[in-house]
mmJSON file of the N, C-alpha and C atoms, coordinates in Angstrom:
{"data_MODEL":{"atom_site":{
"group_PDB":["ATOM","ATOM","ATOM","ATOM","ATOM","ATOM","ATOM","ATOM","ATOM","ATOM","ATOM","ATOM","ATOM","ATOM","ATOM","ATOM","ATOM","ATOM","ATOM","ATOM","ATOM","ATOM","ATOM","ATOM","ATOM","ATOM","ATOM","ATOM","ATOM","ATOM","ATOM","ATOM","ATOM","ATOM","ATOM","ATOM","ATOM","ATOM","ATOM","ATOM","ATOM","ATOM","ATOM","ATOM","ATOM","ATOM","ATOM","ATOM","ATOM","ATOM","ATOM","ATOM","ATOM","ATOM","ATOM","ATOM","ATOM","ATOM","ATOM","ATOM","ATOM","ATOM","ATOM","ATOM","ATOM","ATOM","ATOM","ATOM","ATOM","ATOM","ATOM","ATOM","ATOM","ATOM","ATOM","ATOM","ATOM","ATOM","ATOM","ATOM","ATOM","ATOM","ATOM","ATOM","ATOM","ATOM","ATOM","ATOM","ATOM","ATOM","ATOM","ATOM","ATOM","ATOM","ATOM","ATOM","ATOM","ATOM","ATOM","ATOM","ATOM","ATOM","ATOM","ATOM","ATOM","ATOM","ATOM","ATOM","ATOM","ATOM","ATOM","ATOM","ATOM","ATOM","ATOM","ATOM","ATOM","ATOM","ATOM","ATOM","ATOM","ATOM","ATOM","ATOM","ATOM","ATOM","ATOM","ATOM","ATOM","ATOM","ATOM","ATOM","ATOM","ATOM","ATOM","ATOM","ATOM","ATOM","ATOM","ATOM","ATOM","ATOM","ATOM","ATOM","ATOM","ATOM","ATOM","ATOM","ATOM","ATOM","ATOM","ATOM","ATOM","ATOM","ATOM","ATOM","ATOM","ATOM","ATOM","ATOM","ATOM","ATOM","ATOM","ATOM","ATOM","ATOM","ATOM","ATOM","ATOM","ATOM","ATOM","ATOM","ATOM","ATOM","ATOM","ATOM","ATOM","ATOM","ATOM","ATOM","ATOM","ATOM","ATOM","ATOM","ATOM","ATOM","ATOM","ATOM","ATOM","ATOM","ATOM","ATOM","ATOM","ATOM","ATOM","ATOM","ATOM","ATOM","ATOM","ATOM","ATOM","ATOM","ATOM","ATOM","ATOM","ATOM","ATOM","ATOM","ATOM","ATOM","ATOM","ATOM","ATOM","ATOM","ATOM","ATOM","ATOM","ATOM","ATOM","ATOM","ATOM","ATOM","ATOM","ATOM","ATOM","ATOM","ATOM","ATOM","ATOM","ATOM","ATOM","ATOM","ATOM","ATOM"],
"id":[1,2,3,4,5,6,7,8,9,10,11,12,13,14,15,16,17,18,19,20,21,22,23,24,25,26,27,28,29,30,31,32,33,34,35,36,37,38,39,40,41,42,43,44,45,46,47,48,49,50,51,52,53,54,55,56,57,58,59,60,61,62,63,64,65,66,67,68,69,70,71,72,73,74,75,76,77,78,79,80,81,82,83,84,85,86,87,88,89,90,91,92,93,94,95,96,97,98,99,100,101,102,103,104,105,106,107,108,109,110,111,112,113,114,115,116,117,118,119,120,121,122,123,124,125,126,127,128,129,130,131,132,133,134,135,136,137,138,139,140,141,142,143,144,145,146,147,148,149,150,151,152,153,154,155,156,157,158,159,160,161,162,163,164,165,166,167,168,169,170,171,172,173,174,175,176,177,178,179,180,181,182,183,184,185,186,187,188,189,190,191,192,193,194,195,196,197,198,199,200,201,202,203,204,205,206,207,208,209,210,211,212,213,214,215,216,217,218,219,220,221,222,223,224,225,226,227,228,229,230,231,232,233,234],
"type_symbol":["N","C","C","N","C","C","N","C","C","N","C","C","N","C","C","N","C","C","N","C","C","N","C","C","N","C","C","N","C","C","N","C","C","N","C","C","N","C","C","N","C","C","N","C","C","N","C","C","N","C","C","N","C","C","N","C","C","N","C","C","N","C","C","N","C","C","N","C","C","N","C","C","N","C","C","N","C","C","N","C","C","N","C","C","N","C","C","N","C","C","N","C","C","N","C","C","N","C","C","N","C","C","N","C","C","N","C","C","N","C","C","N","C","C","N","C","C","N","C","C","N","C","C","N","C","C","N","C","C","N","C","C","N","C","C","N","C","C","N","C","C","N","C","C","N","C","C","N","C","C","N","C","C","N","C","C","N","C","C","N","C","C","N","C","C","N","C","C","N","C","C","N","C","C","N","C","C","N","C","C","N","C","C","N","C","C","N","C","C","N","C","C","N","C","C","N","C","C","N","C","C","N","C","C","N","C","C","N","C","C","N","C","C","N","C","C","N","C","C","N","C","C","N","C","C","N","C","C","N","C","C","N","C","C"],
"label_atom_id":["N","CA","C","N","CA","C","N","CA","C","N","CA","C","N","CA","C","N","CA","C","N","CA","C","N","CA","C","N","CA","C","N","CA","C","N","CA","C","N","CA","C","N","CA","C","N","CA","C","N","CA","C","N","CA","C","N","CA","C","N","CA","C","N","CA","C","N","CA","C","N","CA","C","N","CA","C","N","CA","C","N","CA","C","N","CA","C","N","CA","C","N","CA","C","N","CA","C","N","CA","C","N","CA","C","N","CA","C","N","CA","C","N","CA","C","N","CA","C","N","CA","C","N","CA","C","N","CA","C","N","CA","C","N","CA","C","N","CA","C","N","CA","C","N","CA","C","N","CA","C","N","CA","C","N","CA","C","N","CA","C","N","CA","C","N","CA","C","N","CA","C","N","CA","C","N","CA","C","N","CA","C","N","CA","C","N","CA","C","N","CA","C","N","CA","C","N","CA","C","N","CA","C","N","CA","C","N","CA","C","N","CA","C","N","CA","C","N","CA","C","N","CA","C","N","CA","C","N","CA","C","N","CA","C","N","CA","C","N","CA","C","N","CA","C","N","CA","C","N","CA","C","N","CA","C","N","CA","C","N","CA","C","N","CA","C","N","CA","C","N","CA","C"],
"label_alt_id":[null,null,null,null,null,null,null,null,null,null,null,null,null,null,null,null,null,null,null,null,null,null,null,null,null,null,null,null,null,null,null,null,null,null,null,null,null,null,null,null,null,null,null,null,null,null,null,null,null,null,null,null,null,null,null,null,null,null,null,null,null,null,null,null,null,null,null,null,null,null,null,null,null,null,null,null,null,null,null,null,null,null,null,null,null,null,null,null,null,null,null,null,null,null,null,null,null,null,null,null,null,null,null,null,null,null,null,null,null,null,null,null,null,null,null,null,null,null,null,null,null,null,null,null,null,null,null,null,null,null,null,null,null,null,null,null,null,null,null,null,null,null,null,null,null,null,null,null,null,null,null,null,null,null,null,null,null,null,null,null,null,null,null,null,null,null,null,null,null,null,null,null,null,null,null,null,null,null,null,null,null,null,null,null,null,null,null,null,null,null,null,null,null,null,null,null,null,null,null,null,null,null,null,null,null,null,null,null,null,null,null,null,null,null,null,null,null,null,null,null,null,null,null,null,null,null,null,null,null,null,null,null,null,null],
"label_comp_id":["MET","MET","MET","LYS","LYS","LYS","TYR","TYR","TYR","VAL","VAL","VAL","PRO","PRO","PRO","GLY","GLY","GLY","ASN","ASN","ASN","ILE","ILE","ILE","PHE","PHE","PHE","ILE","ILE","ILE","ASN","ASN","ASN","THR","THR","THR","ALA","ALA","ALA","VAL","VAL","VAL","SER","SER","SER","SER","SER","SER","PHE","PHE","PHE","SER","SER","SER","GLU","GLU","GLU","LEU","LEU","LEU","SER","SER","SER","ALA","ALA","ALA","TYR","TYR","TYR","ILE","ILE","ILE","PHE","PHE","PHE","SER","SER","SER","ALA","ALA","ALA","PHE","PHE","PHE","ALA","ALA","ALA","MET","MET","MET","SER","SER","SER","LEU","LEU","LEU","LEU","LEU","LEU","GLY","GLY","GLY","PHE","PHE","PHE","LYS","LYS","LYS","LEU","LEU","LEU","SER","SER","SER","PHE","PHE","PHE","MET","MET","MET","ILE","ILE","ILE","GLY","GLY","GLY","PHE","PHE","PHE","ALA","ALA","ALA","LEU","LEU","LEU","ALA","ALA","ALA","ALA","ALA","ALA","VAL","VAL","VAL","GLY","GLY","GLY","GLY","GLY","GLY","PHE","PHE","PHE","CYS","CYS","CYS","ILE","ILE","ILE","ALA","ALA","ALA","LEU","LEU","LEU","CYS","CYS","CYS","ASP","ASP","ASP","PRO","PRO","PRO","SER","SER","SER","GLY","GLY","GLY","ALA","ALA","ALA","ALA","ALA","ALA","ILE","ILE","ILE","ALA","ALA","ALA","VAL","VAL","VAL","PHE","PHE","PHE","VAL","VAL","VAL","LEU","LEU","LEU","ILE","ILE","ILE","ALA","ALA","ALA","LYS","LYS","LYS","ALA","ALA","ALA","GLY","GLY","GLY","ILE","ILE","ILE","ALA","ALA","ALA","PHE","PHE","PHE","ALA","ALA","ALA","PHE","PHE","PHE"],
"label_asym_id":["A","A","A","A","A","A","A","A","A","A","A","A","A","A","A","A","A","A","A","A","A","A","A","A","A","A","A","A","A","A","A","A","A","A","A","A","A","A","A","A","A","A","A","A","A","A","A","A","A","A","A","A","A","A","A","A","A","A","A","A","A","A","A","A","A","A","A","A","A","A","A","A","A","A","A","A","A","A","A","A","A","A","A","A","A","A","A","A","A","A","A","A","A","A","A","A","A","A","A","A","A","A","A","A","A","A","A","A","A","A","A","A","A","A","A","A","A","A","A","A","A","A","A","A","A","A","A","A","A","A","A","A","A","A","A","A","A","A","A","A","A","A","A","A","A","A","A","A","A","A","A","A","A","A","A","A","A","A","A","A","A","A","A","A","A","A","A","A","A","A","A","A","A","A","A","A","A","A","A","A","A","A","A","A","A","A","A","A","A","A","A","A","A","A","A","A","A","A","A","A","A","A","A","A","A","A","A","A","A","A","A","A","A","A","A","A","A","A","A","A","A","A","A","A","A","A","A","A","A","A","A","A","A","A"],
"label_entity_id":["1","1","1","1","1","1","1","1","1","1","1","1","1","1","1","1","1","1","1","1","1","1","1","1","1","1","1","1","1","1","1","1","1","1","1","1","1","1","1","1","1","1","1","1","1","1","1","1","1","1","1","1","1","1","1","1","1","1","1","1","1","1","1","1","1","1","1","1","1","1","1","1","1","1","1","1","1","1","1","1","1","1","1","1","1","1","1","1","1","1","1","1","1","1","1","1","1","1","1","1","1","1","1","1","1","1","1","1","1","1","1","1","1","1","1","1","1","1","1","1","1","1","1","1","1","1","1","1","1","1","1","1","1","1","1","1","1","1","1","1","1","1","1","1","1","1","1","1","1","1","1","1","1","1","1","1","1","1","1","1","1","1","1","1","1","1","1","1","1","1","1","1","1","1","1","1","1","1","1","1","1","1","1","1","1","1","1","1","1","1","1","1","1","1","1","1","1","1","1","1","1","1","1","1","1","1","1","1","1","1","1","1","1","1","1","1","1","1","1","1","1","1","1","1","1","1","1","1","1","1","1","1","1","1"],
"label_seq_id":[1,1,1,2,2,2,3,3,3,4,4,4,5,5,5,6,6,6,7,7,7,8,8,8,9,9,9,10,10,10,11,11,11,12,12,12,13,13,13,14,14,14,15,15,15,16,16,16,17,17,17,18,18,18,19,19,19,20,20,20,21,21,21,22,22,22,23,23,23,24,24,24,25,25,25,26,26,26,27,27,27,28,28,28,29,29,29,30,30,30,31,31,31,32,32,32,33,33,33,34,34,34,35,35,35,36,36,36,37,37,37,38,38,38,39,39,39,40,40,40,41,41,41,42,42,42,43,43,43,44,44,44,45,45,45,46,46,46,47,47,47,48,48,48,49,49,49,50,50,50,51,51,51,52,52,52,53,53,53,54,54,54,55,55,55,56,56,56,57,57,57,58,58,58,59,59,59,60,60,60,61,61,61,62,62,62,63,63,63,64,64,64,65,65,65,66,66,66,67,67,67,68,68,68,69,69,69,70,70,70,71,71,71,72,72,72,73,73,73,74,74,74,75,75,75,76,76,76,77,77,77,78,78,78],
"pdbx_PDB_ins_code":[null,null,null,null,null,null,null,null,null,null,null,null,null,null,null,null,null,null,null,null,null,null,null,null,null,null,null,null,null,null,null,null,null,null,null,null,null,null,null,null,null,null,null,null,null,null,null,null,null,null,null,null,null,null,null,null,null,null,null,null,null,null,null,null,null,null,null,null,null,null,null,null,null,null,null,null,null,null,null,null,null,null,null,null,null,null,null,null,null,null,null,null,null,null,null,null,null,null,null,null,null,null,null,null,null,null,null,null,null,null,null,null,null,null,null,null,null,null,null,null,null,null,null,null,null,null,null,null,null,null,null,null,null,null,null,null,null,null,null,null,null,null,null,null,null,null,null,null,null,null,null,null,null,null,null,null,null,null,null,null,null,null,null,null,null,null,null,null,null,null,null,null,null,null,null,null,null,null,null,null,null,null,null,null,null,null,null,null,null,null,null,null,null,null,null,null,null,null,null,null,null,null,null,null,null,null,null,null,null,null,null,null,null,null,null,null,null,null,null,null,null,null,null,null,null,null,null,null,null,null,null,null,null,null],
"Cartn_x":[-16.61,-15.445,-16.064,-16.838,-17.41,-16.043,-14.998,-14.056,-12.449,-12.485,-11.145,-11.359,-9.618,-9.802,-10.563,-11.619,-11.547,-12.416,-13.175,-14.692,-14.627,-16.022,-16.685,-17.252,-17.633,-18.192,-17.019,-15.936,-14.568,-14.026,-14.048,-13.612,-14.286,-15.924,-16.672,-16.387,-16.43,-15.854,-14.972,-14.368,-12.775,-12.812,-13.121,-13.37,-13.925,-15.204,-15.776,-14.857,-14.459,-13.482,-12.365,-11.548,-10.86,-11.579,-12.915,-13.375,-13.492,-14.285,-14.337,-13.466,-12.095,-10.843,-11.048,-10.851,-10.368,-10.984,-12.524,-13.209,-12.857,-12.72,-11.997,-11.069,-10.14,-8.606,-8.316,-9.658,-9.643,-10.132,-11.031,-11.226,-10.221,-9.67,-8.685,-7.213,-7.05,-6.083,-6.606,-7.711,-8.318,-8.088,-8.71,-8.015,-6.583,-6.299,-4.696,-3.97,-4.153,-3.095,-3.805,-5.65,-6.032,-6.555,-7.609,-8.123,-7.385,-6.087,-5.922,-4.906,-3.605,-3.099,-3.877,-5.136,-5.481,-6.258,-6.397,-7.26,-6.05,-5.223,-3.42,-3.516,-3.311,-3.234,-4.322,-5.133,-6.015,-6.121,-6.049,-5.76,-4.773,-3.081,-2.582,-2.777,-3.138,-3.129,-3.696,-4.869,-6.055,-4.715,-4.445,-4.171,-2.861,-2.218,-0.656,-1.693,-2.994,-3.574,-3.872,-4.572,-4.898,-3.777,-2.903,-1.344,-0.822,-1.582,-0.286,-1.466,-2.749,-3.87,-3.454,-3.31,-3.52,-1.939,-0.518,0.52,0.948,0.917,1.648,1.125,1.987,1.098,0.637,-0.626,-0.069,-0.68,-0.589,-1.546,-2.68,-3.056,-4.399,-5.069,-4.058,-3.517,-3.56,-2.434,-1.78,-2.896,-3.292,-5.144,-5.731,-5.998,-6.976,-6.023,-5.375,-4.382,-4.23,-4.268,-4.01,-6.113,-6.566,-8.124,-8.389,-7.882,-8.143,-7.382,-6.163,-5.651,-6.5,-6.748,-7.178,-8.694,-9.614,-10.61,-10.384,-9.61,-9.048,-8.969,-8.091,-7.611,-9.33,-9.644,-11.012,-12.168,-12.49,-13.127,-12.388,-10.651,-10.438,-10.489,-10.4,-10.621,-11.801,-12.879,-14.48,-14.805],
"Cartn_y":[11.687,10.932,10.289,11.321,11.689,11.892,13.076,13.562,13.184,11.267,10.947,9.55,9.658,8.912,7.564,7.108,5.296,4.984,3.95,3.403,4.112,4.573,5.061,4.267,3.198,2.128,1.472,0.963,0.772,1.833,3.122,4.224,4.606,4.628,4.688,3.759,2.216,1.148,0.682,1.8,1.912,2.731,3.998,4.952,4.602,3.944,3.347,2.463,2.106,0.359,1.507,2.673,3.232,4.211,5.389,5.387,4.529,3.039,2.362,1.788,1.597,1.404,2.453,3.958,5.155,4.088,4.546,4.725,3.507,2.096,1.226,1.502,1.649,2.242,3.66,4.329,5.819,5.245,4.027,4.343,2.962,2.399,1.758,2.855,3.592,4.636,5.381,5.631,6.828,6.356,4.703,4.191,4.24,3.985,3.194,4.921,5.982,7.28,8.445,8.508,9.418,10.375,11.481,12.107,13.207,13.713,14.879,13.936,14.048,12.887,12.185,11.488,10.667,11.674,13.149,13.849,14.825,15.404,15.237,14.382,13.541,11.997,12.367,11.989,12.688,13.541,14.736,16.109,16.337,15.61,15.761,14.527,13.678,12.539,13.666,14.791,15.014,16.106,16.712,17.838,17.51,16.572,15.957,15.581,14.867,14.506,15.458,16.701,18.013,19.014,18.676,19.379,19.122,17.782,16.813,16.693,17.461,17.103,18.675,19.514,20.875,21.641,20.882,21.389,20.281,18.974,18.69,18.302,17.902,17.427,16.323,15.848,14.276,13.402,12.548,12.017,11.137,10.286,9.261,8.925,8.203,7.24,7.865,8.414,9.464,10.233,10.432,12.026,11.265,9.816,9.001,8.43,8.267,7.983,8.923,9.969,11.457,11.754,11.886,11.869,10.82,10.118,8.44,9.22,9.616,9.815,10.978,12.24,12.853,12.038,11.895,11.576,10.212,9.626,8.504,9.21,10.78,11.636,12.102,12.606,13.09,12.15,11.056,10.168,9.724,9.546,9.769,10.367,11.522,12.746,12.722,12.608,12.74,11.169],
"Cartn_z":[-2.021,-2.38,-4.069,-4.426,-6.197,-6.414,-6.178,-6.852,-6.748,-6.163,-5.476,-7.197,-7.763,-8.77,-7.84,-9.502,-9.018,-9.013,-8.327,-8.513,-7.686,-7.052,-6.39,-5.048,-5.801,-4.549,-3.395,-4.095,-3.611,-2.602,-3.383,-2.695,-1.45,-1.221,-0.164,1.164,0.482,1.198,2.031,1.272,1.954,3.117,2.772,3.251,4.621,4.991,5.805,6.725,5.953,7.312,7.46,6.843,7.005,9.079,8.493,9.839,10.841,10.507,11.19,12.526,11.808,12.734,13.484,13.091,13.655,14.826,14.957,16.012,17.13,16.456,17.494,18.334,17.158,18.022,18.918,18.77,19.332,21.015,21.217,22.562,23.175,22.475,23.042,23.081,22.694,22.758,23.491,24.326,25.133,25.913,26.423,27.87,28.268,26.922,27.699,27.6,26.914,27.102,27.821,27.458,27.911,27.493,27.431,26.179,25.736,26.869,26.076,24.504,24.877,24.027,22.817,23.619,22.102,21.518,21.749,20.759,20.468,20.712,19.806,19.113,19.076,18.345,17.296,17.509,15.929,15.621,16.265,15.18,14.488,14.85,14.544,13.303,13.438,12.393,10.837,11.533,10.364,9.848,10.602,10.224,9.312,9.621,8.035,7.044,7.19,5.667,5.226,6.284,5.293,4.466,5.238,4.515,3.881,3.41,1.681,1.073,1.031,0.3,0.024,0.554,0.658,-1.01,0.272,-0.529,-1.22,-1.199,-2.136,-3.111,-4.653,-5.689,-5.305,-5.073,-5.472,-6.482,-7.062,-8.181,-8.175,-8.38,-8.737,-6.824,-6.817,-5.888,-4.501,-4.579,-3.644,-2.516,-3.599,-2.77,-2.175,-2.664,-1.605,-0.648,-0.658,0.582,1.519,0.598,1.843,2.392,1.668,2.3,3.237,3.217,4.349,5.698,5.22,6.103,7.118,6.925,6.999,7.459,6.994,7.66,8.762,8.304,10.184,11.463,11.322,11.96,12.402,11.543,12.152,12.733,12.587,12.936,14.919,14.772,15.566,17.137,16.87,17.586,18.088,17.067,17.449,18.04],
"occupancy":[1.0,1.0,1.0,1.0,1.0,1.0,1.0,1.0,1.0,1.0,1.0,1.0,1.0,1.0,1.0,1.0,1.0,1.0,1.0,1.0,1.0,1.0,1.0,1.0,1.0,1.0,1.0,1.0,1.0,1.0,1.0,1.0,1.0,1.0,1.0,1.0,1.0,1.0,1.0,1.0,1.0,1.0,1.0,1.0,1.0,1.0,1.0,1.0,1.0,1.0,1.0,1.0,1.0,1.0,1.0,1.0,1.0,1.0,1.0,1.0,1.0,1.0,1.0,1.0,1.0,1.0,1.0,1.0,1.0,1.0,1.0,1.0,1.0,1.0,1.0,1.0,1.0,1.0,1.0,1.0,1.0,1.0,1.0,1.0,1.0,1.0,1.0,1.0,1.0,1.0,1.0,1.0,1.0,1.0,1.0,1.0,1.0,1.0,1.0,1.0,1.0,1.0,1.0,1.0,1.0,1.0,1.0,1.0,1.0,1.0,1.0,1.0,1.0,1.0,1.0,1.0,1.0,1.0,1.0,1.0,1.0,1.0,1.0,1.0,1.0,1.0,1.0,1.0,1.0,1.0,1.0,1.0,1.0,1.0,1.0,1.0,1.0,1.0,1.0,1.0,1.0,1.0,1.0,1.0,1.0,1.0,1.0,1.0,1.0,1.0,1.0,1.0,1.0,1.0,1.0,1.0,1.0,1.0,1.0,1.0,1.0,1.0,1.0,1.0,1.0,1.0,1.0,1.0,1.0,1.0,1.0,1.0,1.0,1.0,1.0,1.0,1.0,1.0,1.0,1.0,1.0,1.0,1.0,1.0,1.0,1.0,1.0,1.0,1.0,1.0,1.0,1.0,1.0,1.0,1.0,1.0,1.0,1.0,1.0,1.0,1.0,1.0,1.0,1.0,1.0,1.0,1.0,1.0,1.0,1.0,1.0,1.0,1.0,1.0,1.0,1.0,1.0,1.0,1.0,1.0,1.0,1.0,1.0,1.0,1.0,1.0,1.0,1.0,1.0,1.0,1.0,1.0,1.0,1.0],
"B_iso_or_equiv":[0.0,0.0,0.0,0.0,0.0,0.0,0.0,0.0,0.0,0.0,0.0,0.0,0.0,0.0,0.0,0.0,0.0,0.0,0.0,0.0,0.0,0.0,0.0,0.0,0.0,0.0,0.0,0.0,0.0,0.0,0.0,0.0,0.0,0.0,0.0,0.0,0.0,0.0,0.0,0.0,0.0,0.0,0.0,0.0,0.0,0.0,0.0,0.0,0.0,0.0,0.0,0.0,0.0,0.0,0.0,0.0,0.0,0.0,0.0,0.0,0.0,0.0,0.0,0.0,0.0,0.0,0.0,0.0,0.0,0.0,0.0,0.0,0.0,0.0,0.0,0.0,0.0,0.0,0.0,0.0,0.0,0.0,0.0,0.0,0.0,0.0,0.0,0.0,0.0,0.0,0.0,0.0,0.0,0.0,0.0,0.0,0.0,0.0,0.0,0.0,0.0,0.0,0.0,0.0,0.0,0.0,0.0,0.0,0.0,0.0,0.0,0.0,0.0,0.0,0.0,0.0,0.0,0.0,0.0,0.0,0.0,0.0,0.0,0.0,0.0,0.0,0.0,0.0,0.0,0.0,0.0,0.0,0.0,0.0,0.0,0.0,0.0,0.0,0.0,0.0,0.0,0.0,0.0,0.0,0.0,0.0,0.0,0.0,0.0,0.0,0.0,0.0,0.0,0.0,0.0,0.0,0.0,0.0,0.0,0.0,0.0,0.0,0.0,0.0,0.0,0.0,0.0,0.0,0.0,0.0,0.0,0.0,0.0,0.0,0.0,0.0,0.0,0.0,0.0,0.0,0.0,0.0,0.0,0.0,0.0,0.0,0.0,0.0,0.0,0.0,0.0,0.0,0.0,0.0,0.0,0.0,0.0,0.0,0.0,0.0,0.0,0.0,0.0,0.0,0.0,0.0,0.0,0.0,0.0,0.0,0.0,0.0,0.0,0.0,0.0,0.0,0.0,0.0,0.0,0.0,0.0,0.0,0.0,0.0,0.0,0.0,0.0,0.0,0.0,0.0,0.0,0.0,0.0,0.0],
"pdbx_formal_charge":[null,null,null,null,null,null,null,null,null,null,null,null,null,null,null,null,null,null,null,null,null,null,null,null,null,null,null,null,null,null,null,null,null,null,null,null,null,null,null,null,null,null,null,null,null,null,null,null,null,null,null,null,null,null,null,null,null,null,null,null,null,null,null,null,null,null,null,null,null,null,null,null,null,null,null,null,null,null,null,null,null,null,null,null,null,null,null,null,null,null,null,null,null,null,null,null,null,null,null,null,null,null,null,null,null,null,null,null,null,null,null,null,null,null,null,null,null,null,null,null,null,null,null,null,null,null,null,null,null,null,null,null,null,null,null,null,null,null,null,null,null,null,null,null,null,null,null,null,null,null,null,null,null,null,null,null,null,null,null,null,null,null,null,null,null,null,null,null,null,null,null,null,null,null,null,null,null,null,null,null,null,null,null,null,null,null,null,null,null,null,null,null,null,null,null,null,null,null,null,null,null,null,null,null,null,null,null,null,null,null,null,null,null,null,null,null,null,null,null,null,null,null,null,null,null,null,null,null,null,null,null,null,null,null],
"auth_seq_id":[1,1,1,2,2,2,3,3,3,4,4,4,5,5,5,6,6,6,7,7,7,8,8,8,9,9,9,10,10,10,11,11,11,12,12,12,13,13,13,14,14,14,15,15,15,16,16,16,17,17,17,18,18,18,19,19,19,20,20,20,21,21,21,22,22,22,23,23,23,24,24,24,25,25,25,26,26,26,27,27,27,28,28,28,29,29,29,30,30,30,31,31,31,32,32,32,33,33,33,34,34,34,35,35,35,36,36,36,37,37,37,38,38,38,39,39,39,40,40,40,41,41,41,42,42,42,43,43,43,44,44,44,45,45,45,46,46,46,47,47,47,48,48,48,49,49,49,50,50,50,51,51,51,52,52,52,53,53,53,54,54,54,55,55,55,56,56,56,57,57,57,58,58,58,59,59,59,60,60,60,61,61,61,62,62,62,63,63,63,64,64,64,65,65,65,66,66,66,67,67,67,68,68,68,69,69,69,70,70,70,71,71,71,72,72,72,73,73,73,74,74,74,75,75,75,76,76,76,77,77,77,78,78,78],
"auth_comp_id":["MET","MET","MET","LYS","LYS","LYS","TYR","TYR","TYR","VAL","VAL","VAL","PRO","PRO","PRO","GLY","GLY","GLY","ASN","ASN","ASN","ILE","ILE","ILE","PHE","PHE","PHE","ILE","ILE","ILE","ASN","ASN","ASN","THR","THR","THR","ALA","ALA","ALA","VAL","VAL","VAL","SER","SER","SER","SER","SER","SER","PHE","PHE","PHE","SER","SER","SER","GLU","GLU","GLU","LEU","LEU","LEU","SER","SER","SER","ALA","ALA","ALA","TYR","TYR","TYR","ILE","ILE","ILE","PHE","PHE","PHE","SER","SER","SER","ALA","ALA","ALA","PHE","PHE","PHE","ALA","ALA","ALA","MET","MET","MET","SER","SER","SER","LEU","LEU","LEU","LEU","LEU","LEU","GLY","GLY","GLY","PHE","PHE","PHE","LYS","LYS","LYS","LEU","LEU","LEU","SER","SER","SER","PHE","PHE","PHE","MET","MET","MET","ILE","ILE","ILE","GLY","GLY","GLY","PHE","PHE","PHE","ALA","ALA","ALA","LEU","LEU","LEU","ALA","ALA","ALA","ALA","ALA","ALA","VAL","VAL","VAL","GLY","GLY","GLY","GLY","GLY","GLY","PHE","PHE","PHE","CYS","CYS","CYS","ILE","ILE","ILE","ALA","ALA","ALA","LEU","LEU","LEU","CYS","CYS","CYS","ASP","ASP","ASP","PRO","PRO","PRO","SER","SER","SER","GLY","GLY","GLY","ALA","ALA","ALA","ALA","ALA","ALA","ILE","ILE","ILE","ALA","ALA","ALA","VAL","VAL","VAL","PHE","PHE","PHE","VAL","VAL","VAL","LEU","LEU","LEU","ILE","ILE","ILE","ALA","ALA","ALA","LYS","LYS","LYS","ALA","ALA","ALA","GLY","GLY","GLY","ILE","ILE","ILE","ALA","ALA","ALA","PHE","PHE","PHE","ALA","ALA","ALA","PHE","PHE","PHE"],
"auth_asym_id":["A","A","A","A","A","A","A","A","A","A","A","A","A","A","A","A","A","A","A","A","A","A","A","A","A","A","A","A","A","A","A","A","A","A","A","A","A","A","A","A","A","A","A","A","A","A","A","A","A","A","A","A","A","A","A","A","A","A","A","A","A","A","A","A","A","A","A","A","A","A","A","A","A","A","A","A","A","A","A","A","A","A","A","A","A","A","A","A","A","A","A","A","A","A","A","A","A","A","A","A","A","A","A","A","A","A","A","A","A","A","A","A","A","A","A","A","A","A","A","A","A","A","A","A","A","A","A","A","A","A","A","A","A","A","A","A","A","A","A","A","A","A","A","A","A","A","A","A","A","A","A","A","A","A","A","A","A","A","A","A","A","A","A","A","A","A","A","A","A","A","A","A","A","A","A","A","A","A","A","A","A","A","A","A","A","A","A","A","A","A","A","A","A","A","A","A","A","A","A","A","A","A","A","A","A","A","A","A","A","A","A","A","A","A","A","A","A","A","A","A","A","A","A","A","A","A","A","A","A","A","A","A","A","A"],
"auth_atom_id":["N","CA","C","N","CA","C","N","CA","C","N","CA","C","N","CA","C","N","CA","C","N","CA","C","N","CA","C","N","CA","C","N","CA","C","N","CA","C","N","CA","C","N","CA","C","N","CA","C","N","CA","C","N","CA","C","N","CA","C","N","CA","C","N","CA","C","N","CA","C","N","CA","C","N","CA","C","N","CA","C","N","CA","C","N","CA","C","N","CA","C","N","CA","C","N","CA","C","N","CA","C","N","CA","C","N","CA","C","N","CA","C","N","CA","C","N","CA","C","N","CA","C","N","CA","C","N","CA","C","N","CA","C","N","CA","C","N","CA","C","N","CA","C","N","CA","C","N","CA","C","N","CA","C","N","CA","C","N","CA","C","N","CA","C","N","CA","C","N","CA","C","N","CA","C","N","CA","C","N","CA","C","N","CA","C","N","CA","C","N","CA","C","N","CA","C","N","CA","C","N","CA","C","N","CA","C","N","CA","C","N","CA","C","N","CA","C","N","CA","C","N","CA","C","N","CA","C","N","CA","C","N","CA","C","N","CA","C","N","CA","C","N","CA","C","N","CA","C","N","CA","C","N","CA","C","N","CA","C","N","CA","C","N","CA","C","N","CA","C","N","CA","C"],
"pdbx_PDB_model_num":[1,1,1,1,1,1,1,1,1,1,1,1,1,1,1,1,1,1,1,1,1,1,1,1,1,1,1,1,1,1,1,1,1,1,1,1,1,1,1,1,1,1,1,1,1,1,1,1,1,1,1,1,1,1,1,1,1,1,1,1,1,1,1,1,1,1,1,1,1,1,1,1,1,1,1,1,1,1,1,1,1,1,1,1,1,1,1,1,1,1,1,1,1,1,1,1,1,1,1,1,1,1,1,1,1,1,1,1,1,1,1,1,1,1,1,1,1,1,1,1,1,1,1,1,1,1,1,1,1,1,1,1,1,1,1,1,1,1,1,1,1,1,1,1,1,1,1,1,1,1,1,1,1,1,1,1,1,1,1,1,1,1,1,1,1,1,1,1,1,1,1,1,1,1,1,1,1,1,1,1,1,1,1,1,1,1,1,1,1,1,1,1,1,1,1,1,1,1,1,1,1,1,1,1,1,1,1,1,1,1,1,1,1,1,1,1,1,1,1,1,1,1,1,1,1,1,1,1,1,1,1,1,1,1]
}}}
């Protein structure tokens, strides 16, 4: 989070909230959709965030959003 533009404390707080909401949402998704589909959704979300980071040319705020999407997908899957 140190290399994402902006205040490091706000970035870390938003990142933590993103992961916490992904953990909570994943519990409901696994009970409704099953394990296989939930893992596929989580890994797809992480892949979309990762590909956007690697392939797009984002400005300051966009890179933060892509990092949060990737982190939420990883937290959702695990």
